[in-house]
N, C-alpha and C positions, 0 to 999 in steps of 0.2 A: 838486781840480777842482770846478767848479760844476755846479749842476743844469742839465741840458741841456733846451733847448726845441726839440723836433723841428719842422721846417717841415712843416706839414700844409696842403695846398691846399684840402682839403675834409674837414670833420669826419666825413663818412660813411666816409672812408678810415680815419680813426682808430677809428671805431666797430668796424670789422671786427677790429681788433687788440686790443680791450679785452674780456677774458674776465672775467665777473663783476666789473665795475668798482665800486670803493669810493672815493668822492670824499671826500678829507679837506679840511675847511674850516680857516680860520685858527685858530679857537678850539680845535679838537681838536689841532692841531699845537702850539700854544702850551701847552696843558694837558699834553701829552706822555704821558699814560697810555696812549694808543692804541698807541704804539710798543712798549711792553712786552707789550700784548695781542697785537700782531702777532707779536712774537718767540716767544711761547709757543703760537701757532697758534690763538688764539680767532677771529681774522679771517683769512680766506683769499680770494684773488682777485687782481685787479690794482688796486693802490693808485694813485689818480690825483689830481693837483693841477692845477687850472685856472690859467691865467696870472694871473688876477686875485688869486688867493690868494698866488702867489709875489710879486706886486707889493706886496701888503699886508704880507707878512712882511719884505720888504726895507725897506719904509717904517718898520716897527716897529724893525728892527735898526739903522736910521739915526737913531732918536729921540735927542733930547737928554736924555730921562729915562733915567737909568741902569738902573732896574729893567726898563723896557720894552725898552730896547736889549738887555739880557742875555737876556730871554725871546725876542725876535725872533731873535737870533743862535743861541740854543739850538735853536729850531725849525728854522732852516735847516740847522744841523749834523746834527740828527736825520734830516731829510729826505735829506740827502746820504748819510748812513750807510745809510738804507733803499735808496737808489738803487744803492749799491755792493754790497749784499748779493745774491749770485748766486742765493740760494734764494728770493728774493722778487721778484714781478713789480711793477714800478713804472713809471709813465709820467706825462708832463705832457700837458695838454689845451690846444691852441692855440685860444683864443677871444678873443684880444686885439682882434679887429676888432669885437666885439660891444659896443655902448655901452649897457650896463645895469649896475645895481648888482651887486656880486660875488655876493651871495646868489642873485639871480635867475639869474646865469650858471651857478652850481653846479647849481641845480635844473634848468635847461634842459639842461645837459650830462648829468646823471643820467637825465633823461627820454629824451633822444635815444639814449643807449647802453644803456638798461635797467638802470642802475646804482642804487646806494644811496649815501646820504650819512652820514658819521660826523661828529658835531658836538658841541660843548658849548653851542651857542647855542639857547636855547629857542625864540626867535622863528623862526629858520631851520627848526628841526624842524617847527614848526607850519605854516609856509608850504609846506614840502615835502609834508606830509601833505595839505594842501588841493589840491596839484597832483598828487596820487596818486603821489608818490615816497616810497619808504621812507627814513626818516631815523632813525639810531640815535643817541639822545641819551646821551652818556657819563654825565651826572649821573643820569639815569633808570636807566641800566644799573647804576651803582654802588649805587643804592638797592635795586634788585631783588636784588642779590647780598649785601646786608647780612643779618646773622644774624636769623633769625626765632625767636620764642620764645612760648610760651604760659604763662599763670599756672601755677606749680607746678614749672617747670623751674629747674634750679640752675646757677650759674656761679661760678667763682672770679674775684673782682674785686679789683684793687688800688685802694684809695681814694687819690685824688691831690689832691683839693681839697674845700673845704666847699661844700655846696649852698645854694640860695637859701632853702629851707624850714627850719623849726626842726629843728636837730640832724641835718640831712642831710649825707651825704658823697656825692662823685661819683667814679665810675671809668669806664673805657672798655673795651669789648671790642676785640680785635685789629683789627676792621674799622672802628673809630671810633664804634660805637654807644654812646651815653651810657647809663650805668646810675646811677640815683639810689638811694643806699643809705640806708635809714631807720636812724636812730641811728648813722650812720657818721662823724659830725663829729669825734669824738675818736680816729679810727683812721687818720689820715693816714699814707700810706706803708706801710700794712699790707695784706696780701692776705687777704680774707675770703670765705667761701662764702655766696652770696646766693641766695635763692629768689625768683623773679620773682612779684610780686603783681599787677601790672597793666602794660599796654603802651599807650602813647598814640602816635598818628601826628601829626606836625607837618609844616609846609612843608619843613623841612630833613631830615626822616627820622623814624625811630622813637626813642622814649625809653622805656627800661625802668625800672620802679620795683621795688625788691626789699627783702626783709627778711633780716637776717643769721641764718644757721643757727648756733646755739650748740652 
């Protein structure tokens, strides 16, 4: 079966039925991580998709680009599974009569219903904040959840590639955090104990630098 679009004559009617609404935008649905977080109970409430997002997903699913088509179809399949799950509250939001960009429609719907937005779109998150609507950026959330470390802490790291610097090796923690291993160039595919010597913050997250414990 397909996602249902309930006929709502007045969005004030829909508002009464939405308890703690969480609006999923196209980027969050395509990214797909949100569905696993919903499954384990990180997010709770009524998960809502506005008509404009459904239209965007269907457009992506009909794309001639194979990769885009697969992502669009996967997003629609995951939404359908969410709708069928009896333990989860899911609804669509009828705003098809509103002639605005989809981002603005999501923000307006969240404002009307007192809801929040879940997104992977940095610009949408910032627009929502300007409009006094809470937006949860999945990328920001992922960075917050990454491992923190102070100089002197130790980790076991598998060296998987050479680093950019002289004699450096590179490994990764389970959450994807990069660890640059000093003098690790000749230890490819070996697991070594590393003591963190410094931590730097970049636009894409933290990078740890460590020295091998002999």
